[in-house]
C-alpha positions as CSV (number, residue, x, y, z in Angstrom):
1,Q,-25.0,-7.0,-21.3
2,V,-21.7,-5.3,-20.3
3,Q,-19.4,-3.5,-22.6
4,L,-15.7,-3.0,-21.7
5,V,-13.7,-0.2,-23.3
6,E,-10.0,-0.5,-22.9
7,S,-7.4,2.2,-23.6
8,G,-3.8,3.0,-23.1
9,G,-1.8,0.3,-24.9
10,G,1.0,0.9,-27.3
11,L,4.7,0.8,-27.9
12,V,7.1,1.7,-25.1
13,Q,10.8,1.3,-24.6
14,Y,12.4,-1.0,-22.0
15,G,12.1,0.6,-18.6
16,G,9.2,2.8,-19.6
17,A,5.7,3.1,-18.2
18,L,2.1,2.8,-19.5
19,R,-1.3,3.1,-17.9
20,L,-4.2,1.0,-19.1
21,S,-7.8,1.8,-18.3
22,C,-10.9,-0.2,-18.7
23,A,-14.4,1.3,-18.3
24,A,-17.4,-0.9,-17.9
25,A,-20.9,0.1,-19.0
26,G,-24.2,-1.7,-19.2
27,S,-26.7,-3.2,-16.9
28,F,-25.5,-4.9,-13.8
29,F,-26.1,-4.8,-10.0
30,R,-22.5,-4.8,-8.9
31,I,-19.0,-5.3,-10.3
32,N,-17.4,-7.9,-8.0
33,V,-13.9,-8.3,-9.5
34,M,-12.0,-6.3,-12.1
35,G,-8.7,-7.4,-13.5
36,W,-6.2,-7.7,-16.3
37,Y,-4.9,-10.8,-18.2
38,L,-2.2,-11.0,-20.7
39,Q,-1.6,-13.3,-23.6
40,A,1.7,-13.5,-25.3
41,T,2.1,-14.8,-28.8
42,G,1.8,-18.6,-28.7
43,K,1.0,-18.8,-25.1
44,Q,-2.1,-19.2,-22.9
45,R,-3.9,-16.2,-21.4
46,E,-2.8,-15.7,-17.8
47,L,-3.8,-13.4,-14.9
48,V,-1.8,-10.3,-14.4
49,V,-3.7,-8.9,-11.5
50,R,-7.2,-8.7,-10.1
51,I,-8.9,-6.6,-7.5
52,T,-12.1,-7.3,-5.6
53,S,-14.8,-4.8,-4.7
54,G,-13.2,-4.8,-1.2
55,G,-9.8,-3.9,-2.6
56,S,-8.1,-7.3,-2.2
57,T,-5.5,-7.9,-4.9
58,I,-3.7,-10.8,-6.5
59,Y,-0.7,-10.2,-8.7
60,L,1.3,-12.3,-11.0
61,N,4.7,-12.8,-9.4
62,S,6.6,-11.3,-12.3
63,V,4.8,-8.0,-12.1
64,K,4.9,-7.5,-8.3
65,G,6.5,-4.2,-7.4
66,R,6.2,-2.9,-11.0
67,F,2.5,-3.0,-11.8
68,T,-0.3,-1.5,-9.7
69,I,-4.0,-2.0,-10.1
70,S,-6.6,0.4,-8.9
71,R,-10.3,0.9,-9.5
72,D,-12.7,3.8,-9.4
73,N,-16.1,2.3,-8.4
74,A,-17.9,5.5,-9.1
75,K,-16.7,5.3,-12.7
76,N,-16.8,1.5,-13.0
77,T,-13.3,1.8,-14.2
78,V,-10.1,-0.2,-13.5
79,Y,-6.6,1.0,-14.1
80,L,-3.3,-0.7,-14.5
81,Q,-0.2,1.3,-14.0
82,M,2.7,-0.5,-15.5
83,N,6.2,0.7,-14.6
84,S,9.7,-0.6,-15.3
85,L,8.4,-2.4,-18.3
86,K,10.4,-5.3,-19.7
87,C,10.5,-7.0,-23.1
88,E,8.8,-10.0,-21.6
89,D,5.8,-7.9,-20.7
90,T,5.0,-7.7,-24.4
91,A,1.5,-9.2,-24.9
92,V,-2.1,-8.4,-25.6
93,Y,-3.7,-7.3,-22.3
94,Y,-7.3,-8.0,-21.7
95,C,-9.6,-6.4,-19.2
96,N,-11.8,-8.8,-17.3
97,V,-14.8,-8.1,-15.0
98,V,-17.1,-10.3,-13.0
99,V,-20.4,-8.7,-12.4
100,T,-23.6,-9.6,-10.6
101,V,-26.7,-9.3,-12.7
102,I,-29.0,-12.0,-11.5
103,Q,-26.0,-14.3,-11.1
104,E,-22.3,-13.7,-11.6
105,R,-21.2,-13.2,-15.2
106,E,-17.8,-12.7,-16.7
107,Y,-16.9,-10.3,-19.5
108,W,-13.8,-9.6,-21.5
109,G,-12.5,-6.4,-23.1
110,Q,-11.3,-6.5,-26.7
111,G,-7.6,-6.5,-25.8
112,T,-4.9,-4.0,-26.2
113,Q,-1.4,-4.6,-27.5
114,I,1.6,-3.6,-25.4
115,T,5.0,-3.9,-27.0
116,V,8.1,-3.3,-25.1
117,S,11.2,-2.6,-27.2
118,S,14.8,-3.0,-26.1
């Protein structure tokens, strides 16, 4: 089992910044992919950004240039620096990891609310 602990969400004004973190703990051989998804009210969950163990990233177009993902492999932690926040960034953000145990498995964090006010 893998547990993901997220932190860093909250209320921020338009143009502000927040930093999310997600720490993975448990039994696994390797964390292959770490990432963040968002789910706005009434909408489907969608990928914000993901980063592989080799450092390759994929970003949602609307966050490119504003959000930056990073990971600390020694701490099994992924971060999301969110700058120049917009009202449309308001959503619940979920941490996601894909780990190798015997085979690949996917785990989700509990979600953290980010609200951007105008």
